[in-house]
C-alpha positions in Angstrom: 13.4 26.5 -0.6 13.6 26.3 3.2 11.9 23.5 5.0 10.7 23.1 8.6 10.2 19.9 10.5 6.9 19.0 12.2 5.9 16.0 14.3 2.3 15.1 15.1 -0.6 12.8 14.8 -2.6 12.6 11.6 -6.3 13.4 12.3 -8.2 14.3 9.1 -7.7 14.5 5.3 -10.0 15.8 2.6 -9.8 17.1 -1.0 -8.9 20.7 -1.7 -9.5 22.2 -5.2 -6.5 24.5 -5.2 -3.8 22.4 -3.4 -4.9 18.8 -3.9 -5.3 17.7 -0.3 -5.7 19.3 3.2 -4.4 17.4 6.2 -5.0 18.2 9.9 -2.5 17.1 12.6 -2.3 17.2 16.4 1.1 18.6 17.2 3.4 16.5 19.4 5.4 19.6 20.4 2.8 22.1 21.7 -0.6 20.3 21.5 -1.8 22.6 18.7 -4.0 21.6 15.8 -2.3 22.4 12.5 -3.5 22.2 8.9 -1.2 21.6 5.9 -1.7 21.1 2.2 -0.1 18.6 -0.2 -0.1 18.1 -3.9 -1.4 14.6 -4.7 -1.3 13.6 -8.4 -2.6 10.2 -9.2 -3.3 7.7 -11.9 -6.1 5.5 -13.2 -6.2 2.9 -16.0 -8.3 1.7 -18.9 -8.2 -1.7 -20.7 -10.0 -2.9 -23.8 -9.9 -2.9 -27.5 -6.8 -1.1 -28.9 -8.8 1.1 -31.2 -11.0 2.3 -28.3 -8.0 2.9 -26.2 -6.5 5.0 -29.1 -9.8 7.0 -29.2 -9.5 7.5 -25.4 -5.9 8.7 -25.9 -7.0 11.3 -28.5 -9.8 12.4 -26.3 -7.6 12.9 -23.2 -4.5 14.4 -25.0 -6.4 17.7 -25.4 -7.1 18.2 -21.7 -4.8 20.5 -19.7 -5.2 18.7 -16.4 -3.8 15.5 -17.8 -0.1 15.3 -16.8 0.8 12.2 -18.9 -0.7 9.4 -21.0 1.2 6.2 -21.4 0.9 2.5 -22.2 1.7 0.0 -19.4 1.4 -3.6 -18.4 -0.3 -4.3 -15.1 -1.2 -7.3 -13.0 -5.0 -8.1 -12.8 -6.1 -10.1 -9.8 -8.3 -12.6 -11.7 -5.9 -13.2 -14.6 -2.6 -15.2 -14.7 -1.1 -12.7 -17.1 -0.4 -9.0 -17.3 -2.9 -6.8 -19.2 -2.2 -3.9 -21.5 -3.7 -0.7 -20.1 -3.7 3.0 -20.9 -2.3 4.9 -17.8 -3.8 8.3 -17.2 -1.9 10.6 -14.8 -3.9 13.5 -13.4 -2.8 16.5 -11.4 -5.3 16.3 -8.5 -7.9 13.9 -7.1 -10.8 16.3 -7.8 -9.8 16.6 -11.5 -9.5 12.8 -11.6 -13.0 12.2 -10.3 -14.5 14.7 -12.8 -12.6 13.4 -15.8 -13.4 9.7 -15.0 -17.1 10.2 -14.6 -17.3 12.0 -18.0 -15.3 9.2 -19.6 -17.3 6.4 -18.0 -20.4 7.6 -19.8 -18.7 7.9 -23.2 -16.5 4.8 -23.2 -18.8 2.2 -21.7 -17.1 -0.7 -23.4 -13.7 -0.2 -21.6 -12.7 -1.8 -18.3 -11.6 0.8 -15.7 -9.2 0.3 -12.8 -8.1 2.4 -9.8 -10.8 4.9 -10.8 -12.9 5.1 -7.6 -10.4 4.3 -4.8 -11.0 6.6 -1.8 -8.4 9.2 -1.1 -7.5 7.9 2.3 -6.8 4.5 0.9 -4.7 5.9 -1.8 -2.8 8.1 0.7 -1.9 5.2 2.9 -0.8 3.0 0.0 1.6 5.7 -1.1 2.8 7.3 2.2 1.7 4.8 4.9 -0.2 7.4 6.9 -3.5 6.5 8.5 -5.9 8.0 11.1 -4.1 8.8 14.4 -0.7 7.8 12.9 2.3 9.6 14.4 4.1 11.3 11.5 7.2 13.3 10.8 6.8 16.0 8.1 8.9 18.4 6.1 6.9 21.5 5.3 7.8 24.5 3.1 7.1 28.2 3.8 3.6 27.9 2.3 2.7 25.1 4.8 2.8 22.5 1.9 4.0 19.1 2.8 7.1 18.1 0.8 7.8 14.8 2.7 6.0 12.7 5.2 7.1 9.6 7.2 5.0 7.5 9.4 6.6 6.6 12.7 4.3 3.8 13.9 2.3 1.0 12.4 -1.4 0.1 12.0 -0.5 -3.1 13.7 1.1 -1.7 16.9 -0.4 -3.4 20.0 -0.1 -0.3 22.1 0.3 2.7 19.8 1.3 6.1 21.1 -2.0 7.9 20.8 -2.6 11.7 20.6 -4.2 13.7 23.4 -7.6 13.7 21.8 -10.2 16.2 22.9 -13.6 14.6 22.8 -16.8 16.6 23.5 -20.2 15.2 23.8 -23.3 17.2 22.8 -26.8 15.9 23.2 -30.3 17.2 23.8 -32.0 16.7 27.2 -34.8 14.5 25.6 -35.6 12.5 22.5 -36.4 15.3 20.0 -38.9 13.0 18.2 -40.8 12.6 21.5 -40.7 15.9 23.2 -39.6 19.5 23.0 -35.9 19.9 23.7 -35.3 22.7 26.2 -31.5 22.4 26.7 -28.3 20.9 25.4 -25.9 18.9 27.6 -22.1 19.3 27.0 -19.6 16.8 28.4 -15.8 16.5 28.1 -12.8 15.7 30.3 -12.7 19.3 31.4 -16.3 20.3 31.9 -19.9 19.1 32.2 -22.8 21.6 32.0 -26.2 22.3 30.5 -27.1 25.1 28.1 -30.8 26.3 28.1 -32.3 26.9 24.6 -33.2 30.6 25.2 -35.3 32.6 22.8 -32.5 35.1 22.1 -30.1 32.5 20.9 -27.5 33.0 23.6 -27.0 29.2 23.6 -25.4 29.5 20.1 -22.9 32.0 21.5 -22.2 29.7 24.5 -21.6 26.7 22.2 -19.4 28.8 19.9 -17.3 29.9 22.8 -16.9 26.3 24.0 -15.9 25.1 20.5 -13.3 27.9 20.3 -11.9 27.4 23.8 -11.9 23.6 24.0 -11.4 23.1 20.2 -12.5 19.5 20.2 -11.1 16.9 17.8 -14.2 14.6 18.0 -17.8 15.7 18.5 -19.9 12.8 19.9 -23.6 13.4 19.6 -27.0 11.9 20.0 -29.3 12.6 17.0 -26.5 14.7 15.6 -27.3 13.7 12.0 -31.1 13.8 12.2 -31.8 16.7 14.5 -28.9 18.4 16.4 -26.7 19.6 13.5 -29.6 20.8 11.3 -31.1 22.6 14.3 -27.9 24.3 15.2 -27.2 25.4 11.7 -30.7 26.8 11.2 -30.6 28.7 14.5 -27.2 30.1 13.7 -28.3 31.4 10.3 -31.7 32.6 11.6 -30.1 34.7 14.3 -26.9 35.7 12.4 -24.7 34.3 15.1 -21.5 32.5 14.0 -21.2 28.8 14.9 -18.0 27.0 13.7 -18.9 23.3 13.8 -16.1 22.8 11.3 -12.5 23.5 12.4 -11.9 24.5 8.8 -14.1 27.6 8.9 -14.0 28.1 5.1 -16.1 24.9 4.7 -19.8 24.3 5.3 -20.9 21.0 6.9 -20.9 18.3 4.3 -24.1 16.2 4.1 -24.1 12.7 2.8 -27.4 11.5 1.5 -29.4 8.8 3.2 -29.3 5.3 1.7 -30.9 1.9 1.9 -28.9 -1.2 1.1 -29.0 -5.0 1.4 -26.5 -6.7 3.7 -26.3 -10.3 5.0 -30.0 -11.0 4.5 -31.2 -7.7 6.0 -32.4 -4.4 4.5 -30.3 -1.6 6.2 -31.2 2.1 6.3 -28.5 4.7 6.8 -29.8 8.2 7.5 -28.4 11.4 6.2 -25.0 12.1 7.8 -23.3 15.4 8.8 -19.6 15.3 8.2 -17.1 17.9 9.4 -13.8 19.3 8.1 -10.8 19.4 10.5 -12.6 17.6 13.3 -14.8 14.5 13.4 -18.5 14.0 14.1 -19.8 10.7 15.5 -23.5 10.3 16.0 -24.1 7.5 18.5 -27.6 6.9 17.1 -26.2 6.5 13.6 -23.0 4.6 14.4 -23.5 1.1 13.2 -21.5 -0.8 15.7 -21.3 1.6 18.7 -23.0 -0.8 21.1 -20.3 -3.4 20.3 -17.2 -1.4 20.6 -17.9 2.3 21.3 -15.2 5.0 20.6 -12.1 2.9 21.4 -13.2 0.3 18.9 -14.2 3.0 16.3 -10.7 4.5 16.5 -9.1 1.0 16.2 -11.3 0.4 13.1 -10.1 3.7 11.6 -6.5 2.9 12.2 -6.4 -0.5 10.6 -8.8 0.2 7.7 -7.6 3.8 6.9 -11.3 4.9 6.8 -11.8 8.4 8.2 -13.0 8.3 11.8 -16.4 9.6 10.9 -16.9 7.0 8.2 -15.4 4.1 10.4 -18.1 4.9 12.9 -21.0 4.8 10.5 -20.3 2.1 7.8 -20.3 -1.7 8.1 -17.1 -3.6 8.8 -17.4 -4.9 5.2 -16.3 -1.5 3.8 -13.3 -1.6 6.1 -12.2 -5.0 4.8 -12.7 -3.8 1.2 -10.5 -0.8 1.9 -7.8 -3.0 3.4 -7.8 -5.3 0.4 -7.5 -2.3 -1.9 -4.5 -1.1 0.0 -2.8 -4.5 -0.4 -3.5 -4.5 -4.1 -2.1 -0.9 -4.6 1.0 -1.8 -2.6 1.5 -4.9 -4.8 0.8 -2.9 -7.9 -2.3 -5.0 -8.7 -5.1 -3.3 -10.6 -8.2 -2.4 -8.5 -11.4 -3.1 -10.7 -14.0 -0.3 -10.8 -16.8 -2.7 -11.5 -16.0 -6.4 -11.3 -17.3 -8.2 -14.3 -16.3 -11.8 -13.4 -19.1 -14.3 -13.3 -19.4 -17.6 -11.4 -18.2 -20.6 -13.4 -20.8 -23.2 -14.4 -21.4 -25.9 -11.9 -23.6 -29.0 -12.2 -26.2 -29.9 -9.6 -23.8 -32.4 -8.1 -21.0 -29.9 -8.0 -23.2 -27.5 -6.0 -24.1 -30.2 -3.5 -20.5 -31.0 -3.0 -19.2 -27.5 -2.7 -21.9 -25.1 -1.6 -22.6 -26.5 1.9 -21.9 -23.7 4.3 -20.5 -24.1 7.8 -20.8 -27.2 10.0 -23.7 -27.3 12.4 -24.2 -30.2 14.8 -27.6 -30.0 16.4 -27.4 -29.6 20.2 -29.0 -31.8 22.8 -31.9 -29.8 24.1 -32.2 -29.3 27.8 -30.1 -28.4 30.8 -26.5 -29.6 31.1 -24.0 -29.1 34.0 -20.3 -28.5 33.7 -20.1 -27.9 30.0 -17.0 -26.5 28.4 -17.1 -24.3 25.3 -14.0 -24.3 23.1 -13.7 -21.9 20.2 -11.3 -21.7 17.3 -9.9 -18.1 17.3 -11.3 -16.5 14.2 -11.6 -19.8 12.4 -12.5 -18.6 8.9 -9.8 -16.0 8.7 -7.4 -18.6 10.0 -8.5 -21.1 7.3 -8.1 -18.4 4.6 -4.5 -17.6 5.8 -3.5 -21.3 6.4 -5.0 -22.5 3.1 -3.8 -19.3 1.2 -7.3 -18.8 -0.2 -7.5 -15.9 -2.5 -9.3 -15.2 -5.8 -6.0 -15.0 -7.8 -4.3 -18.1 -6.5 -5.1 -21.8 -7.0 -7.5 -23.2 -4.3 -6.1 -25.5 -1.6 -6.7 -29.2 -1.2 -8.9 -29.0 1.9 -6.4 -27.1 4.2 -3.1 -27.6 2.3 -2.2 -24.5 0.3 -1.4 -24.8 -3.4 1.5 -22.4 -3.0 3.4 -20.7 -0.2 3.3 -17.0 -1.2 0.3 -15.4 0.4 -2.3 -14.2 -2.0 -4.0 -10.8 -1.7 -6.8 -11.7 0.7 -4.7 -13.8 3.2 -1.9 -11.2 3.1 -4.5 -8.6 4.1 -5.9 -10.7 6.9 -2.7 -12.0 8.5 -1.6 -8.9 10.4 -5.2 -8.2 11.4 -5.6 -11.8 12.7 -2.3 -11.7 14.5 -3.2 -8.4 16.2 -6.6 -9.6 17.4 -5.0 -12.8 18.8 -2.3 -10.7 20.6 -4.9 -8.3 22.1 -7.1 -11.3 23.2 -4.1 -12.8 24.9 -3.2 -9.5 26.5 -6.7 -9.2 28.0 -6.0 -12.3 30.1 -3.1 -10.5 31.9 -5.3 -7.8 33.4 -7.5 -8.1 36.5 -11.3 -7.8 35.8 -11.6 -4.2 37.0 -8.4 -2.8 35.3 -9.3 0.3 33.3 -7.3 -0.8 30.3 -9.3 -4.0 30.0 -12.5 -2.4 28.7 -10.5 -0.5 26.0 -8.7 -3.7 24.9 -12.0 -5.6 24.6 -13.6 -2.8 22.5 -10.5 -2.8 20.2 -10.7 -6.6 20.0 -14.4 -6.5 19.1 -13.7 -4.1 16.3 -11.1 -6.4 14.8 -13.4 -9.4 15.4 -16.1 -7.8 13.2 -13.6 -7.1 10.4 -12.5 -10.7 10.5 -16.1 -11.9 10.6 -17.1 -10.2 7.4 -13.9 -11.0 5.5 -15.3 -14.5 4.8 -18.6 -13.2 3.5 -16.8 -10.7 1.2 -15.0 -13.6 -0.6 -18.4 -14.6 -2.0 -20.1 -11.2 -2.3 -21.0 -10.5 -5.9 -19.9 -6.8 -5.7 -16.7 -7.3 -3.8 -13.7 -6.2 -5.8 -11.7 -9.3 -4.9 -14.6 -11.8 -4.4 -14.8 -15.3 -5.9 -17.5 -17.7 -4.9 -15.2 -20.8 -5.3 -12.8 -19.2 -2.7 -15.8 -18.6 -0.4 -16.8 -22.3 -0.7 -13.2 -23.4 -0.1 -13.2 -21.6 3.2 -16.4 -23.4 4.4 -15.0 -26.7 3.3 -11.9 -26.1 5.3 -13.9 -25.0 8.3 -16.0 -28.2 8.2 -12.9 -30.3 8.1 -11.4 -28.5 11.0 -14.5 -28.9 13.2 -14.7 -32.6 12.3 -11.1 -33.2 13.3 -11.7 -31.4 16.6 -14.8 -33.6 17.3 -12.8 -36.7 16.6 -10.1 -35.7 19.0 -12.7 -34.8 21.7 -14.4 -38.2 21.4 -11.0 -40.0 21.4 -10.3 -38.3 24.8 -13.7 -39.5 26.2 -15.6 -36.2 25.9 -19.2 -36.1 24.9 -19.9 -33.5 22.2 -23.1 -31.8 22.9 -23.1 -29.2 20.1 -21.0 -27.8 17.3 -21.6 -24.6 15.6 -19.3 -23.3 12.7 -16.2 -22.6 14.9 -17.1 -23.8 18.4 -17.7 -27.0 20.3 -19.6 -27.6 23.5 -18.3 -30.7 25.4 -18.6 -32.4 28.7 -17.0 -35.3 30.6 -17.7 -36.5 34.1 -15.3 -35.0 36.6 -14.0 -32.3 34.2 -14.9 -28.9 35.5 -11.6 -27.0 35.7 -9.5 -25.4 33.0 -6.6 -27.8 33.5 -8.9 -30.7 32.7 -9.2 -29.5 29.1 -5.5 -28.4 28.5 -4.4 -31.7 27.0 -7.5 -31.8 24.7 -6.8 -28.3 23.4 -3.2 -29.2 22.8 -4.2 -32.3 20.8 -6.8 -30.3 18.7 -4.1 -27.7 17.9 -1.8 -30.4 16.7 -4.5 -32.1 14.7 -5.9 -29.0 13.0 -2.9 -26.7 13.2 -5.3 -23.8 14.1 -5.5 -21.9 17.3 -8.3 -23.0 19.7 -8.9 -21.9 23.2 -11.2 -22.6 26.2 -13.9 -19.9 26.0 -15.1 -21.0 29.5 -16.8 -23.6 31.6 -20.5 -23.3 32.3 -21.9 -24.2 35.7 -25.0 -25.0 33.7 -26.1 -24.4 30.1 -29.6 -24.7 28.6 -30.0 -25.5 24.9 -33.4 -24.5 23.7 -35.8 -26.1 21.2 -37.9 -24.6 18.5 -40.8 -22.5 19.7 -43.1 -24.3 17.2 -41.9 -27.9 17.8 -40.2 -28.8 21.1 -38.7 -31.9 19.4 -36.5 -29.8 17.1 -33.4 -28.2 18.7 -32.2 -24.7 17.5 -28.5 -24.4 16.9 -27.9 -20.9 18.1 -30.5 -20.5 20.8 -29.2 -21.1 24.3 -28.3 -19.4 27.6 -26.1 -20.4 30.5 -23.7 -19.1 33.2 -19.9 -19.6 33.3 -18.1 -20.5 36.5 -17.0 -16.8 36.7 -20.7 -15.8 37.1 -20.8 -14.3 33.6 -24.1 -15.0 31.8 -24.1 -15.8 28.1 -27.3 -15.4 26.0 -27.9 -16.3 22.4 -31.0 -16.2 20.2 -33.5 -15.4 23.0 -35.9 -12.5 23.4 -33.6 -10.2 25.3 -31.1 -10.4 22.5 -33.6 -9.2 19.9 -33.9 -5.5 19.1 -37.7 -5.7 18.7 -38.3 -6.9 22.3 -39.7 -4.2 24.6 -36.9 -3.1 27.0 -38.8 -3.9 30.1 -39.6 -7.4 29.0 -35.9 -7.9 28.0 -34.9 -6.7 31.5 -37.3 -9.1 33.2 -35.9 -12.0 31.2 -32.3 -11.1 32.0 -33.0 -10.7 35.7 -34.7 -14.1 35.8 -31.5 -15.6 34.3 -29.3 -13.6 36.7 -31.3 -15.2 39.6 -30.7 -18.6 38.2 -27.0 -17.7 37.6 -26.5 -17.5 41.4 -26.9 -21.3 41.6 -23.5 -23.1 41.9 -24.9 -26.6 42.5 -27.8 -28.7 41.4 -29.6 -28.3 44.7 -29.2 -24.5 44.6 -30.6 -24.5 41.1 -33.9 -25.8 42.4 -34.1 -23.1 45.0 -33.2 -20.4 42.5 -35.8 -21.7 40.1 -38.5 -20.9 42.6 -37.0 -17.5 43.2 -36.9 -16.7 39.5 -40.6 -17.6 39.1 -41.4 -15.4 42.1 -39.7 -12.6 40.4 -41.6 -13.3 37.2 -44.8 -13.3 39.1 -44.1 -9.9 40.6 -43.3 -8.6 37.2 -46.6 -10.0 36.0 -48.5 -8.1 38.7 -46.6 -4.9 37.9 -47.6 -5.1 34.3 -51.2 -5.8 35.1 -51.5 -3.0 37.6 -50.2 -0.4 35.1 -47.0 0.4 36.9 -44.7 -0.2 34.0 -43.6 3.0 32.3 -44.6 3.1 28.7 -41.0 3.7 27.6 -40.2 0.1 28.6 -43.0 -1.3 26.4 -41.9 0.3 23.1 -41.4 -2.1 20.2 -38.5 -1.3 18.0 -39.9 -2.7 14.7 -38.5 -2.5 11.2 -39.8 -1.9 7.7 -37.8 -3.8 5.1 -39.6 -2.7 1.9 -41.5 0.3 0.5 -44.9 0.4 2.3 -47.0 -0.1 -0.8 -45.1 -3.4 -1.5 -46.6 -5.0 1.6 -49.6 -7.3 1.0 -49.9 -8.3 4.7 -49.9 -5.5 7.2 -47.5 -6.2 10.1 -47.6 -4.0 13.3 -44.5 -2.2 12.1 -46.1 -1.4 8.7 -49.3 -0.2 10.4 -47.3 2.1 12.6 -45.2 3.3 9.6 -48.3 4.1 7.6 -49.6 6.3 10.4 -46.3 8.1 10.4 -46.5 8.7 6.7 -50.0 10.0 7.1 -48.6 12.5 9.5 -46.0 13.6 6.9 -43.0 11.5 8.1 -41.4 9.5 5.3 -40.4 6.0 6.2 -37.7 4.4 4.0 -36.9 0.6 3.6 -34.6 -0.6 6.4 -35.8 2.2 8.8 -36.9 1.3 12.3 -40.3 2.3 13.6 -41.0 2.5 17.3 -44.6 1.7 18.4 -46.8 0.6 21.3 -49.6 -2.1 21.1 -52.9 -0.4 22.0 -56.5 -1.5 22.5 -59.1 -0.9 19.8 -58.4 0.8 16.5 -55.7 1.5 15.6 -54.1 -1.5 17.4 -50.6 0.2 17.3 -49.6 3.8 17.9 -46.2 5.2 16.7 -44.1 6.2 19.6 -42.7 9.2 17.8 -46.1 10.7 17.1 -47.5 10.5 20.7 -46.1 12.7 23.4 -48.2 11.0 26.0 -50.2 7.7 26.0 -52.7 6.9 28.7 -52.1 3.5 30.3 -55.7 2.6 29.7 -55.0 2.6 25.9 -52.1 0.1 26.2 -53.0 -3.4 25.1 -51.9 -5.1 28.4 -53.0 -8.6 27.1 -50.5 -8.4 24.2 -47.7 -7.5 26.5 -48.7 -10.3 28.9 -48.3 -12.6 25.9 -44.9 -11.2 25.2 -43.8 -11.5 28.8 -45.1 -15.1 29.0 -43.0 -16.1 26.0 -39.9 -14.5 27.5 -40.5 -16.1 30.8 -41.2 -19.5 29.2 -37.9 -19.3 27.4 -36.1 -19.2 30.8 -38.2 -21.8 32.6 -38.9 -24.3 29.9 -35.5 -26.1 30.2 -36.4 -26.7 33.9 -39.5 -28.7 33.1 -42.1 -25.9 33.1 -44.2 -26.1 29.8 -44.5 -22.8 27.9 -48.3 -23.2 27.5 -48.6 -23.1 31.3 -46.7 -19.9 31.5 -49.1 -18.3 28.9 -52.2 -19.5 30.8 -50.7 -18.3 34.1 -50.0 -14.9 32.6 -53.5 -14.5 31.1 -55.7 -16.0 33.8 -53.7 -16.9 36.9 -54.8 -19.7 39.2 -52.9 -22.4 37.2 -51.0 -24.9 39.3 -47.4 -24.7 38.1 -44.9 -27.4 39.0 -42.5 -25.1 40.9 -40.2 -27.9 42.0 -40.3 -30.2 38.9 -37.8 -33.0 38.5 -35.0 -31.0 36.8 -34.1 -32.3 33.3 -30.4 -32.1 33.9 -27.8 -34.2 32.1 
């Protein structure tokens, strides 16, 4: 058998009934896109009563697709000993899936392992290949891969990337709000608009573009919900070929919509259109697109091994889960299909001692000058690694590990943590306008979110390698680290204004330069043995109280401006998704005006300027000059509509949509406007045009007053005055109050 060598970047992988797998590569020699096949036999395991395992043996021995049945001993993560299992070797992944699902219904009393691991995860564990990996292949005359080697690593800081072809397709308007008349196409080579003509010539034009440019990634707006169904329907109706897939023998694969619970929220994921041979990313469906865009999505795919399409759409938790499974497979540890471990019994006192969460030190409400924020770099992942906290190893004594060999979870996190720290350090070497800086920040954000969710997954009941005691050990270690840092800061004469899980806000008279904090950071590093850095020094920072009781501070509700001029906002209206865009913009602009102040005296002048801006915005709203797009509320429905006893504005809007034939699922967002009379809300997606006279200006004045009060309250202007001013005017505001600055 003659073999040929091939070198290229791995792009896509999917199951093939005849050959096992199909894999697409971007050639490093001639920039072509090439498809190969590969046989991929695999194994899964069953454990349980010996008689039931014997019955399973007899059941499977009669099936032709079974390559081999054997007894084996394997390591189980939650047990200190090896377990006896029946190993089932199957010819192909498709056959394995079919066989397992039939067996699962018949042998419900057996424990299954490695039965539902995704094919990409299995492939990396065996061959080391991952999305966008540079690979060297040996291929036979039938284009079947006989050998594959990966030439780079998931953990490379600056990997050699392929010349990706990215094409954007999006309609000229929101298809839920108006009639789409054209499609816009953008790439690095072209930018043009295709009118949607009655004869369907736009399909031919799009097909020609797909053939000539041959994109690797299609980035769309409303691609899942509107664009892809529309294009397929138009292509079929007119009998004009349209190859959205690079593999033209495959139709578009649709993944069903789903609703799930995640970190205290009900999340709705709409139906998804997945392609074969190229990738489709819908910006409207991509879960974290606003945080890290395409560069972060590609980084997420590289380190987690999730397909690019999936990495864009799912939560970082699925990425961490895939990474832990890879570590388990590489260590030959069984991966449970459905974890059956339960939490050990604890007394009430045990719960009080262990289940306490992260450290929160209530802030000192009000305005503070020259405040430094110091953050532990990914504290919880660092505690997991340092304490060697994993479900299968003994728990540490506070921060001291019980043994030195890293367990499954810290072994998974360590390269991820090291890579994020390296990228963060690298960003400091670039000037602020360097083109590489934005890409590095997006990649760092993607890694940050993976590290953020790894802690939650330790205590998540459905996590394959979760254990609540390990989760509690992490928060215990985190509390100890923060207390040690506070002790050091106070020993050095700093006042600790606030502590929140992994960060401290401190101040000291005369300390307003980075070098003033270097000795403190060194001492904290020595005391905690965890990496901590200076996040920045605020010119001024406002910690905000509760909206219902001004005597009660809120831990994660503040805003301020760093010495660099960068503004930081947390927990205020402009950070909320349900704040109307125009009101969020007004609030941000008020803070930007205040951010110009570099001294205490300048702050008084900027305060008057910020109020003047607010007053102009107030008049604009009252006069009807604000476009209705800027007043849309992006609400959310968390449950089925018939489960609601109290009718919230979002629910009232959703019920109108259902009456119009549009089904609203739990977790789905509903856009609406507040209106006068009945109904008091109107769904945005049902009304092409809304007269300004119908908009409930009084309601929006109230929302604007609350947003403005958030900004001005730390400067001595009471929120109730802002509301009265917005509604009636003529109230005397203390425009130059004695500033409450400490």
